[in-house]
BABA-563360 format. One line per field, with one value per residue (C-alpha): residue number from 0; y, x, z negated. Coordinates in nm, 3 decimals, padded with zeros to 5 digits. Layout:
num	NUM	...
Y	Y	...
X	X	...
Z	Z	...
END
This chain:
num	0	1	2	3	4	5	6	7	8	9	10	11	12	13	14	15	16	17	18	19	20	21	22	23	24	25	26	27	28	29	30	31	32	33	34	35	36	37	38	39	40	41	42	43	44	45	46	47	48	49	50	51	52	53	54	55	56	57	58	59	60	61	62	63	64	65	66	67	68	69	70	71	72	73	74	75	76	77	78	79	80	81	82	83	84	85	86	87	88	89	90	91	92	93	94	95	96	97	98	99	100	101	102	103	104	105	106	107	108	109	110	111	112	113	114	115	116	117	118	119	120	121	122	123	124	125	126	127	128	129	130	131	132	133	134	135	136	137	138	139	140	141	142	143	144	145	146	147	148	149	150	151	152	153	154	155	156	157	158	159	160	161	162	163	164	165	166	167	168	169	170	171	172	173	174	175	176	177	178	179	180	181	182	183	184	185	186	187	188	189	190	191	192	193	194	195	196	197	198	199	200	201	202	203	204	205	206	207	208	209	210	211	212	213	214	215	216	217	218	219	220	221	222	223	224	225	226	227	228	229	230	231	232	233	234	235	236	237	238	239	240	241	242	243	244	245	246	247	248	249	250	251	252	253	254	255	256	257	258	259	260	261	262	263	264	265	266	267	268	269	270	271	272	273	274	275	276	277	278	279	280	281	282	283	284	285	286	287	288	289	290	291	292	293	294	295	296	297	298	299	300	301	302	303	304	305	306	307	308	309	310	311	312	313	314	315	316	317	318	319	320	321	322	323	324	325	326	327	328	329	330	331	332	333	334	335	336	337	338	339	340	341	342	343	344	345	346	347	348	349	350	351	352	353	354	355	356	357	358	359	360	361	362	363	364	365	366	367	368	369	370	371	372	373	374	375	376	377	378	379	380	381	382	383	384	385	386	387	388	389	390	391	392	393	394	395	396	397	398	399	400	401	402	403	404	405	406	407	408	409	410	411	412	413	414	415	416	417	418	419	420	421	422	423	424	425	426	427	428	429	430	431	432	433	434	435	436	437	438	439	440	441	442	443	444	445	446	447	448	449	450	451	452	453	454	455	456	457	458	459	460	461	462	463	464	465	466	467	468	469	470	471	472	473	474	475	476	477	478	479	480	481	482	483	484	485	486	487	488	489	490	491	492	493	494	495	496	497	498	499	500	501	502	503	504	505	506	507	508	509	510	511	512	513	514	515	516	517	518	519	520	521	522	523	524	525	526	527	528	529	530	531	532	533	534	535	536	537	538	539	540	541	542	543	544	545	546	547	548	549	550	551	552	553	554	555	556	557	558	559	560	561	562	563	564	565	566	567	568	569	570	571	572	573	574	575	576	577	578	579	580	581	582	583	584	585	586	587	588	589	590	591	592	593	594	595	596	597	598	599	600	601	602	603	604	605	606	607	608	609	610	611	612	613	614	615	616	617	618	619	620	621	622	623	624	625	626	627	628	629	630	631	632	633	634	635	636	637	638	639	640	641	642	643	644	645	646	647	648	649	650	651	652	653	654	655	656	657	658	659	660	661	662	663	664	665	666	667	668	669	670	671	672	673	674	675	676	677	678	679	680	681	682	683	684	685	686	687	688	689	690	691	692	693	694	695	696	697	698	699	700	701	702	703	704	705	706	707	708	709	710	711	712	713	714	715	716	717	718	719	720	721	722	723	724	725	726	727	728	729	730	731	732	733	734	735	736	737	738	739	740	741	742	743	744	745	746	747	748	749	750	751	752	753	754	755	756	757	758	759	760	761	762	763	764	765
Y	05.177	05.500	05.754	06.025	06.135	06.492	06.733	06.665	06.290	06.320	06.533	06.270	05.992	06.187	06.100	06.309	06.534	06.838	07.150	07.172	06.921	07.089	06.983	06.612	06.386	06.041	05.930	05.602	05.509	05.132	04.877	05.116	04.928	05.216	05.206	05.441	05.658	05.718	05.906	06.278	06.393	06.765	06.721	06.473	06.701	06.944	06.691	06.858	06.747	06.384	06.138	05.805	05.682	05.356	05.229	04.857	04.635	04.830	04.744	04.965	04.844	05.154	05.498	05.804	05.990	06.325	06.270	06.524	06.432	06.562	06.444	06.101	05.850	05.548	05.393	05.075	04.923	04.570	04.349	04.550	04.451	04.653	04.580	04.893	05.007	05.281	05.497	05.537	05.723	06.066	05.952	05.999	06.057	05.710	05.521	05.240	05.058	04.758	04.562	04.234	04.049	04.195	03.872	04.041	04.206	04.029	04.015	04.264	04.505	04.481	04.592	04.875	05.006	05.024	05.244	05.456	05.523	05.634	05.658	05.325	05.127	04.906	04.684	04.462	04.493	04.399	04.618	04.621	04.894	04.673	04.512	04.841	05.019	04.743	04.771	05.154	05.188	04.881	04.705	05.026	05.117	04.779	04.820	05.175	05.050	04.793	05.065	05.283	04.982	04.933	05.300	05.290	04.969	05.036	05.404	05.604	05.923	06.113	06.438	06.665	06.513	06.728	06.707	06.586	06.295	06.199	06.204	05.996	05.724	05.708	05.431	05.233	05.268	05.179	04.873	04.757	04.797	04.613	04.323	04.279	04.337	04.038	04.070	03.877	03.577	03.524	03.619	03.987	04.003	04.253	04.477	04.461	04.556	04.846	04.973	04.949	05.156	05.427	05.436	05.445	05.751	05.920	05.856	06.010	06.317	06.350	06.337	06.607	06.823	06.798	06.881	07.194	07.298	07.255	06.961	06.679	06.529	06.459	06.110	06.025	05.794	05.791	05.691	05.438	05.275	05.264	05.102	04.819	04.666	04.327	04.275	03.995	04.001	04.098	03.811	03.717	03.826	04.132	04.025	04.158	03.916	03.982	03.811	03.587	03.473	03.131	02.867	02.685	02.347	02.158	01.887	02.097	02.435	02.518	02.586	02.956	03.142	02.989	03.237	03.440	03.337	03.593	03.589	03.378	03.536	03.395	03.192	02.880	02.552	02.335	02.043	01.802	01.689	01.563	01.206	01.128	00.817	00.784	00.747	00.496	00.294	00.308	00.158	-00.133	-00.193	-00.186	-00.407	-00.728	-00.647	-00.511	-00.137	00.111	00.410	00.691	00.906	00.991	00.757	00.464	00.436	00.437	00.078	00.165	00.496	00.559	00.599	00.906	00.908	00.710	00.452	00.644	00.639	00.956	01.053	01.103	01.422	01.359	01.471	01.656	01.913	02.107	02.456	02.785	02.931	03.295	03.506	03.615	03.983	04.193	04.194	03.815	03.817	04.017	03.777	03.474	03.401	03.097	03.329	03.571	03.707	03.683	03.965	03.901	03.777	03.906	03.697	03.486	03.270	03.415	03.158	03.167	03.084	02.973	03.285	03.145	03.387	03.358	03.634	03.650	03.542	03.239	03.263	03.134	03.050	02.864	02.947	02.704	02.677	02.713	02.385	02.315	02.150	01.808	01.705	01.938	01.795	01.807	01.978	02.239	02.332	02.676	02.734	02.571	02.698	02.650	02.776	02.524	02.614	02.621	02.987	03.075	02.991	02.927	02.692	02.439	02.133	01.882	01.947	01.673	01.765	01.510	01.610	01.845	01.913	02.167	02.391	02.290	02.553	02.729	02.512	02.519	02.751	02.694	02.922	02.720	02.993	02.802	02.532	02.731	02.735	02.436	02.360	02.185	02.054	01.957	02.040	02.270	02.461	02.455	02.679	02.796	02.851	03.031	02.797	03.059	03.327	03.100	03.314	03.174	03.339	03.213	03.023	02.856	02.762	02.547	02.524	02.172	02.012	01.803	01.789	01.469	01.502	01.747	01.765	02.005	01.989	02.206	02.263	02.496	02.820	02.969	03.345	03.594	03.759	03.451	03.493	03.180	02.942	02.948	02.681	02.745	02.554	02.438	02.272	02.002	01.896	01.663	01.536	01.391	01.544	01.355	01.679	01.783	02.153	02.306	02.615	02.842	02.993	03.234	03.404	03.386	03.180	02.867	02.816	02.520	02.178	01.843	01.536	01.251	01.012	00.973	00.874	01.066	01.098	00.933	01.027	01.191	01.198	01.379	01.194	01.312	01.270	01.435	01.716	01.717	01.350	01.313	00.987	01.004	00.738	00.720	00.522	00.345	00.130	00.275	00.474	00.699	00.856	01.200	01.436	01.784	01.957	02.308	02.644	02.942	03.313	03.309	03.003	02.772	02.405	02.062	01.729	01.383	01.040	00.807	00.492	00.327	00.081	-00.159	-00.187	-00.401	-00.173	00.193	00.330	00.529	00.626	00.634	00.640	00.602	00.412	00.637	00.337	00.203	00.477	00.259	00.140	00.267	00.147	00.169	00.126	00.016	-00.123	-00.475	-00.461	-00.307	-00.349	-00.271	-00.159	-00.133	00.214	00.163	00.169	00.455	00.542	00.210	00.084	-00.077	-00.136	00.158	-00.062	-00.261	-00.490	-00.523	-00.676	-00.804	-00.769	-00.710	-00.913	-00.872	-01.107	-00.947	-01.100	-01.438	-01.308	-01.224	-01.366	-01.271	-00.973	-00.844	-00.755	-00.626	-00.589	-00.222	-00.030	00.323	00.449	00.445	00.656	00.617	00.689	00.648	00.545	00.185	00.178	00.194	00.266	00.124	00.033	-00.166	-00.074	-00.231	-00.313	-00.159	-00.122	00.025	-00.182	-00.070	-00.286	-00.291	-00.230	-00.362	-00.681	-00.742	-00.727	-01.002	-01.239	-01.525	-01.444	-01.669	-01.764	-01.776	-01.485	-01.278	-01.222	-01.126	-01.121	-00.789	-00.811	-00.647	-00.433	-00.320	-00.302	00.020	00.027	00.233	00.297	00.038	00.181	00.077	00.416	00.394	00.653	00.780	00.846	00.853	01.087	01.066	01.321	01.153	01.439	01.369	00.996	01.084	00.929	01.062	00.915	01.044	00.839	00.871	01.045	01.349	01.210	01.221	00.914	01.024	00.802	00.919	00.636	00.747	00.482	00.208	00.198	00.156	-00.094	-00.312	-00.496	-00.537	-00.886	-01.036	-00.988	-00.702	-00.376	-00.057	00.205	00.561	00.821	01.044	01.064	01.424	01.480	01.671	02.040	02.094	02.431	02.655	02.876	03.238	03.122	02.884	02.584	02.281	02.148	01.780	01.550	01.463	01.192	01.297	01.212	01.322	01.471	01.638	01.753	02.047	02.046	01.984	01.913	02.283	02.248	01.969	02.007	01.773	01.764	01.646	01.521	01.815	02.098	02.182	02.236	02.203	02.350	02.227	02.394	02.232	02.377	02.498	02.264	02.397
X	-02.037	-01.839	-01.975	-01.711	-01.411	-01.465	-01.277	-01.527	-01.479	-01.101	-01.123	-01.345	-01.094	-00.796	-00.621	-00.581	-00.861	-00.766	-00.943	-00.791	-00.650	-00.310	-00.291	-00.370	-00.077	-00.242	-00.518	-00.712	-00.887	-00.880	-01.152	-01.351	-01.338	-01.150	-01.022	-00.770	-01.041	-01.189	-00.881	-00.903	-00.547	-00.610	-00.776	-00.518	-00.229	-00.346	-00.232	00.109	00.165	00.051	00.302	00.111	-00.156	-00.352	-00.506	-00.518	-00.810	-00.915	-00.920	-00.636	-00.446	-00.228	-00.206	-00.309	-00.026	00.086	00.038	00.257	00.286	00.630	00.614	00.458	00.685	00.455	00.209	00.003	-00.126	-00.178	-00.452	-00.512	-00.472	-00.159	00.002	00.198	00.442	00.589	00.290	00.451	00.748	00.631	00.629	01.004	00.992	00.853	01.055	00.809	00.582	00.350	00.233	00.137	-00.149	-00.097	-00.056	00.042	00.351	00.660	01.026	01.101	00.847	01.030	01.353	01.179	01.048	01.398	01.507	01.192	01.180	01.532	01.452	01.268	01.407	01.122	00.927	00.650	00.801	01.154	01.463	01.592	01.856	02.150	02.007	01.843	02.179	02.324	02.043	02.049	02.426	02.639	02.386	02.284	02.650	02.709	02.404	02.509	02.850	02.685	02.463	02.769	02.938	02.639	02.657	03.031	03.005	02.702	02.609	02.925	02.942	03.254	03.079	02.867	02.556	02.251	01.914	01.763	02.006	01.945	01.569	01.589	01.808	01.664	01.416	01.677	01.940	01.703	01.577	01.930	02.043	01.740	01.786	02.162	02.214	02.166	02.216	02.089	01.854	01.564	01.309	01.422	01.441	01.156	01.332	01.660	01.487	01.308	01.621	01.832	01.570	01.580	01.960	01.986	01.760	01.953	02.282	02.151	02.035	02.381	02.543	02.310	02.377	02.755	02.716	02.517	02.787	03.058	03.210	03.087	03.433	03.486	03.364	03.291	03.590	03.654	03.300	03.308	03.625	03.496	03.177	03.370	03.458	03.298	03.006	02.756	02.416	02.130	01.950	01.592	01.444	01.562	01.375	01.058	00.822	00.449	00.241	-00.054	-00.344	-00.330	-00.536	-00.832	-00.730	-00.629	-00.446	-00.241	-00.202	00.059	-00.063	-00.117	00.058	00.403	00.681	00.868	01.232	01.510	01.831	02.104	02.433	02.753	02.938	03.148	02.988	02.837	03.051	02.761	02.624	02.269	02.242	02.011	01.815	02.041	02.338	02.152	02.074	02.439	02.529	02.294	02.449	02.799	02.725	02.771	03.106	03.447	03.456	03.740	03.668	03.785	03.473	03.194	02.952	03.193	03.230	02.867	02.859	03.089	02.934	02.735	02.359	02.145	01.797	01.559	01.822	01.977	02.358	02.538	02.798	03.140	03.326	03.601	03.955	03.953	03.678	03.835	03.975	03.799	03.687	03.631	03.526	03.809	03.890	03.793	04.159	04.158	03.828	03.978	04.270	04.064	03.696	03.736	03.821	03.534	03.403	03.046	02.855	02.628	02.300	02.026	01.754	01.467	01.176	00.856	00.671	00.295	00.164	00.487	00.691	01.043	01.303	01.676	01.929	02.303	02.615	02.479	02.743	03.047	03.270	03.600	03.870	03.957	04.326	04.411	04.482	04.838	04.853	04.705	04.440	04.158	03.849	03.489	03.383	03.570	03.516	03.361	03.245	03.268	03.005	02.932	02.576	02.428	02.657	02.526	02.477	02.637	02.979	03.265	03.416	03.134	03.271	03.039	02.693	02.609	02.438	02.201	01.999	02.007	01.772	01.777	01.477	01.281	01.210	00.872	00.585	00.559	00.858	01.172	01.368	01.655	01.782	01.625	01.885	02.137	01.926	01.971	01.805	02.015	01.930	02.127	02.124	01.838	01.824	01.733	01.923	01.853	02.187	02.268	02.531	02.681	02.747	02.778	02.528	02.270	01.953	01.725	01.765	01.487	01.580	01.394	01.588	01.580	01.505	01.749	01.655	01.729	01.537	01.372	01.210	01.055	00.717	00.462	00.111	-00.171	-00.245	-00.594	-00.634	-00.896	-01.156	-01.195	-00.847	-00.711	-00.504	-00.130	00.136	00.396	00.711	00.704	00.963	00.892	01.140	01.140	01.362	01.386	01.061	00.851	00.702	00.683	00.752	00.593	00.750	00.695	01.045	00.990	00.713	00.921	00.657	00.680	00.309	00.256	00.344	00.183	00.285	00.389	00.507	00.565	00.922	01.188	01.153	01.417	01.310	01.039	00.954	00.689	00.509	00.643	00.295	00.082	00.261	00.030	00.102	00.385	00.544	00.715	00.932	01.009	01.195	00.872	00.939	00.645	00.592	00.286	00.125	-00.030	-00.240	-00.123	-00.359	-00.296	-00.296	-00.529	-00.454	-00.420	-00.191	-00.451	-00.407	-00.541	-00.367	-00.521	-00.363	-00.419	-00.218	00.038	00.305	00.468	00.843	00.972	01.277	01.369	01.312	01.611	01.517	01.188	01.153	00.866	00.967	00.883	00.754	00.538	00.301	00.144	00.467	00.683	01.041	01.166	01.534	01.541	01.780	01.656	01.651	01.486	01.107	00.835	00.485	00.165	00.010	-00.289	-00.659	-00.634	-01.001	-01.177	-01.212	-00.866	-00.701	-00.516	-00.225	-00.009	00.293	00.563	00.450	00.801	01.166	01.447	01.756	02.118	02.417	02.610	02.360	02.526	02.846	02.684	02.825	02.818	03.045	02.883	02.518	02.460	02.082	02.098	02.030	02.154	02.168	01.888	01.813	01.685	01.936	01.676	01.310	01.428	01.782	01.824	02.139	02.160	02.423	02.438	02.613	02.963	02.953	03.251	03.051	02.732	02.480	02.310	02.009	01.697	01.362	01.160	01.363	01.354	00.973	00.965	01.172	01.001	00.910	00.976	00.628	00.724	00.965	00.834	01.196	01.298	01.660	01.765	01.876	02.219	02.350	02.678	02.868	03.058	03.374	03.335	03.513	03.566	03.410	03.199	03.025	02.649	02.415	02.649	02.381	02.432	02.276	02.203	02.159	01.942	01.996	02.370	02.364	02.583	02.617	02.802	02.861	03.083	03.290	03.428	03.749	03.595	03.616	03.346	03.330	03.185	03.061	02.975	02.760	02.673	02.886	02.821	02.442	02.349	02.625	02.551	02.881	02.953	03.056	02.955	03.231	03.395	03.398	03.354	03.601	03.486	03.523	03.696	03.744	03.730	03.956	03.854	03.922	04.099	03.951	04.161	04.078	04.191	04.506	04.569	04.501	04.354	04.012	03.983	03.866	03.497	03.259	03.030	02.683	02.487	02.525	02.285	02.324	02.139	01.959	02.205	02.481	02.561	02.632	02.697	02.646	02.808	02.714	02.955	02.945	03.162	02.919	03.052	02.852	03.080	02.958	03.118	03.060	03.074	03.350	03.267	03.391	03.699
Z	01.434	01.415	01.659	01.650	01.444	01.329	01.104	00.825	00.861	00.840	00.525	00.364	00.441	00.308	-00.018	-00.224	-00.115	00.089	00.205	00.552	00.800	00.770	00.403	00.442	00.346	00.340	00.576	00.578	00.904	00.854	00.941	01.161	01.492	01.653	02.009	02.168	02.322	01.973	01.852	01.938	02.006	01.972	01.633	01.501	01.600	01.333	01.068	01.043	00.681	00.731	00.583	00.565	00.808	00.772	01.097	01.018	01.115	01.426	01.797	01.916	02.223	02.220	02.063	02.263	02.432	02.301	01.927	01.747	01.378	01.271	00.907	00.957	00.781	00.733	00.982	00.936	01.261	01.125	01.272	01.587	01.952	02.029	02.364	02.458	02.188	02.405	02.311	01.968	02.115	01.993	01.627	01.590	01.213	01.137	00.875	00.801	01.047	01.014	01.318	01.155	01.318	01.668	01.860	02.185	02.036	02.169	02.068	02.347	02.195	01.863	02.029	02.211	01.879	01.733	02.024	02.043	01.668	01.568	01.195	01.161	00.865	00.741	00.980	00.843	00.497	00.610	00.610	00.970	00.932	01.027	01.341	01.443	01.434	01.650	01.906	01.912	01.941	02.019	02.239	02.416	02.479	02.642	02.864	02.949	03.057	03.282	03.430	03.505	03.668	03.897	03.997	04.058	04.258	04.475	04.456	04.390	04.602	04.697	04.785	04.567	04.415	04.483	04.308	04.635	04.660	04.299	04.348	04.663	04.519	04.166	04.245	04.436	04.162	03.879	04.066	04.148	03.787	03.649	03.892	03.847	03.474	03.245	02.871	02.571	02.558	02.795	02.528	02.539	02.918	02.929	02.676	02.869	03.193	03.026	02.848	03.164	03.348	03.081	03.073	03.453	03.471	03.191	03.369	03.690	03.498	03.340	03.684	03.808	03.503	03.544	03.912	03.827	03.581	03.843	03.665	03.882	03.931	03.563	03.470	03.108	03.109	02.737	02.655	02.935	02.811	02.454	02.571	02.733	02.397	02.372	02.138	02.109	02.268	02.040	01.869	01.940	01.613	01.416	01.106	01.263	01.102	01.130	00.863	00.946	00.736	00.573	00.748	00.605	00.741	00.432	00.621	00.855	00.693	00.431	00.082	00.008	-00.268	-00.229	-00.310	-00.054	-00.046	-00.065	00.139	-00.019	-00.115	00.018	-00.238	-00.285	-00.182	-00.451	-00.564	-00.598	-00.264	-00.225	-00.109	00.181	00.273	00.575	00.350	00.138	00.448	00.548	00.212	00.272	00.613	00.471	00.172	00.370	00.534	00.431	00.491	00.506	00.282	00.509	00.545	00.300	00.475	00.483	00.109	00.010	-00.107	-00.396	-00.496	-00.816	-00.795	-00.851	-00.994	-00.776	-00.679	-00.389	-00.368	-00.462	-00.206	-00.356	-00.272	-00.021	-00.076	00.254	00.249	00.533	00.528	00.492	00.821	00.898	01.192	01.423	01.444	01.749	01.855	01.859	02.045	02.330	02.364	02.461	02.520	02.297	02.007	02.058	01.731	01.610	01.447	01.154	01.290	01.063	01.219	01.101	01.199	01.073	00.868	00.849	00.502	00.340	00.419	00.446	00.576	00.627	00.673	00.650	00.831	01.009	01.280	01.089	01.380	01.408	01.661	01.938	02.027	02.393	02.571	02.676	03.011	03.075	03.323	03.400	03.236	03.345	03.021	02.818	02.451	02.420	02.060	01.718	01.472	01.102	01.120	00.871	00.580	00.226	00.135	00.471	00.329	00.577	00.317	00.357	00.539	00.372	00.523	00.773	01.101	01.253	01.558	01.855	02.146	02.427	02.472	02.784	03.053	03.037	03.153	03.532	03.563	03.766	03.534	03.388	03.154	02.866	02.931	02.725	02.406	02.177	01.845	01.580	01.234	00.927	00.560	00.470	00.798	01.165	01.408	01.762	01.937	02.260	02.402	02.632	02.371	02.068	01.878	01.638	01.765	01.488	01.165	00.969	00.614	00.359	00.030	-00.110	00.228	00.431	00.798	00.992	01.318	01.557	01.900	02.153	02.322	02.503	02.367	02.469	02.287	02.305	02.299	02.194	02.419	02.640	02.781	02.952	02.745	02.790	02.730	02.463	02.367	02.007	01.787	01.528	01.259	00.961	00.683	00.338	00.207	00.462	00.599	00.964	01.014	01.326	01.481	01.781	01.804	02.093	01.893	01.573	01.398	01.186	01.187	00.958	00.826	00.749	00.554	00.780	00.507	00.135	00.221	00.410	00.785	01.002	01.355	01.564	01.933	02.138	02.413	02.751	02.902	02.635	02.454	02.151	02.070	01.818	01.697	01.357	01.194	00.824	00.560	00.466	00.776	00.967	01.284	01.301	01.605	01.543	01.749	01.648	01.892	02.016	01.838	01.853	01.853	01.472	01.480	01.330	01.417	01.326	01.284	01.306	01.267	01.563	01.496	01.266	01.381	01.133	01.198	00.912	00.883	00.924	01.278	01.404	01.761	01.955	02.333	02.584	02.900	03.200	03.397	03.110	02.987	02.717	02.555	02.271	02.222	01.864	01.777	01.413	01.156	01.234	01.614	01.919	01.921	02.174	02.074	02.275	02.241	02.473	02.380	02.137	02.157	02.220	01.867	01.863	01.527	01.375	01.264	01.501	01.487	01.756	02.084	02.148	02.047	02.297	02.211	02.319	02.371	02.085	01.841	01.902	01.741	01.408	01.087	00.722	00.790	01.108	01.160	01.511	01.485	01.383	01.706	01.637	01.996	02.256	02.565	02.922	03.199	03.476	03.483	03.455	03.315	02.936	02.738	02.386	02.130	01.809	01.488	01.471	01.844	02.034	02.355	02.499	02.694	03.015	03.090	03.307	03.140	03.436	03.476	03.101	03.100	03.361	03.147	02.959	02.600	02.304	02.180	01.814	01.774	02.068	02.164	02.519	02.634	02.784	03.148	03.135	03.421	03.266	02.941	02.870	02.664	02.347	02.015	01.743	01.428	01.130	01.096	01.168	01.320	01.593	01.853	02.230	02.488	02.861	03.139	03.408	03.654	03.665	03.576	03.280	02.937	02.631	02.285	02.007	01.764	01.411	01.521	01.688	02.043	02.308	02.533	02.867	03.149	03.500	03.633	03.986	04.153	03.900	03.897	04.264	04.336	04.033	04.086	03.716	03.612	03.278	03.023	03.212	03.015	03.216	03.089	03.017	03.287	03.036	02.661	02.545	02.249	01.937	02.021	01.686	01.584	01.363	01.069	01.060	00.888	01.183	00.961	01.141	01.045	00.954	01.233	01.184	01.297	01.583	01.456	01.760	02.107	02.350	02.710	02.859	03.195	03.475	03.222	03.200	02.829	02.584	02.210	01.959	01.589	01.323	00.966	00.856	00.931	01.277	01.594	01.896	02.226	02.548	02.884	03.223	03.437	03.785	04.051	04.220
END
């Protein structure tokens, strides 16, 4: 154990050797177990020529105040216990900083560093020049404008401002500004509050200075007006990506030594499009009935085959038109045409080191509506954030799944209701629905993501600190791997193989956040225990049970009123499985306990197979919404009443007890999933012509006055918003593959088969 740092000790640790402290240029104090109190400030301040300082592997929670090292350009603080980054504020010459392995460093701390260290260019081995300039200048100017507005609105004085008045109201002004100013995502709330406090104090000092100079009446109007130009909120992660050690868990941890991926350059989209198992399944469904070849998925039965027997999707004649980001002038004209800055963001990936940077915010313009009825939802943004090589000309990537981030565990904060995760192609995006900005993008070249889901697991911490819940995201696709991510900490902490075939769906248990059901194209559903994570993001995965489906599972749901039941919507029907007795020696493999049947099955013939259930969701604890492929309606039925019906002894079939039948589109396109919002008794399902069929079911459900054979019309059909390219060219109408509604129906996200994410916002009631 190091007793004391002396001048002799510092000279011994210098490289190259020096005779005096004033000559040392490189100093290595790593792996010494140092704490803040062990660093003598007076002695260290003599290192006036020090350029590189290695402090990794110690126990530093902060640096001592008052360090004056004017030539220090490189500092390594990896694998410490840093909590307070503001203690680095005196090291203004720093150009390179490493803070990898400091688990208490947050996204807000990363932003603070970019402001505190004006010359910082490299952070954890990543060039952050672009995002740092944005945070230091554009973002700070916006916050400064908001601070000035708070002063003008609540604290403006007509008489002379004296030092006494400034001192008396400083605390009140700073508090008011911090409470009223909101900017950026919730994950940088701490940074915004801190930055607003700094700017508020600086503004008060400037007022006092002008007053002392006799120029108190002159407001900085020019700067104020310039600051009012709109700019996007800063993204969650400015490529600040601490590195973690690879885990030793062979099952759960990614293999070490995989290459670090470089940012892709923008270029034209590839002509050849990878086929997916979903498209292959669509071909099998279409093989028995005449199909109109109007979309890529409709013509699969006639397409040539790739290696492995999967159908190769033919290129469509209409690939859409090139899209580009609107100009700032256009952005000022209408909030629907607001421009997007380049979001150089990434998810840090532990072990496999996958990073993505570039223009992930390709955004299409929405034309203003011309008259017509006022609708409940209005289109707000159209994004192309899953484009191949970030190209705005990519209108071929299909998007498959979306889920809104749940609020923090035990928190009443609903701000998370504006963050939605989407997947499609080789990427996963986290989108701020209000601003239309892609906050994070996780990219796996060669992968094609089909499904994702959120959950909450426990994270253990060092030094016997209490565990804390954290929201994680799981995603899977054609490689059969489940990727596990902790987006708010910018970590993709591992992966595990769920199947040898492509994954089709996944679903977390709503009762036990570490239980994950995965469905794959091997016709099996598997229940996994993914456990929690520790302070180094280690985790373990164990397989609990396997369910034999007989066909590909498409959607998985757990009935709220039946904790030991799993409902699986598959290509051969809707099946129920018993998930009880996991730890009492029960068999690891199970077959369906029963099948729920529907009246539309009676209409089947050689051209129509209605057994494919490609939409399933619970509207209440008892009421289920489901739809069958080729069926021009959506069933609402009672789970509890269905369970009480007699079961066919041979087929185990049970007839669903219908409550209502909702009118829907006539289409032969499969995999157009529906979504429900239980809080608002609302149901939405897209079709193959870009429309959203919406159903407000408040009045229908309690009354239960629906008569058999009577179709309930939609409350409203929202038309395709017809986004335009910069050249005012319309974009081809897509199929809506999936929809998701945020908490309270504040936002609705629709995913298309032409690489467009459409965000709708609920209008305030008038």
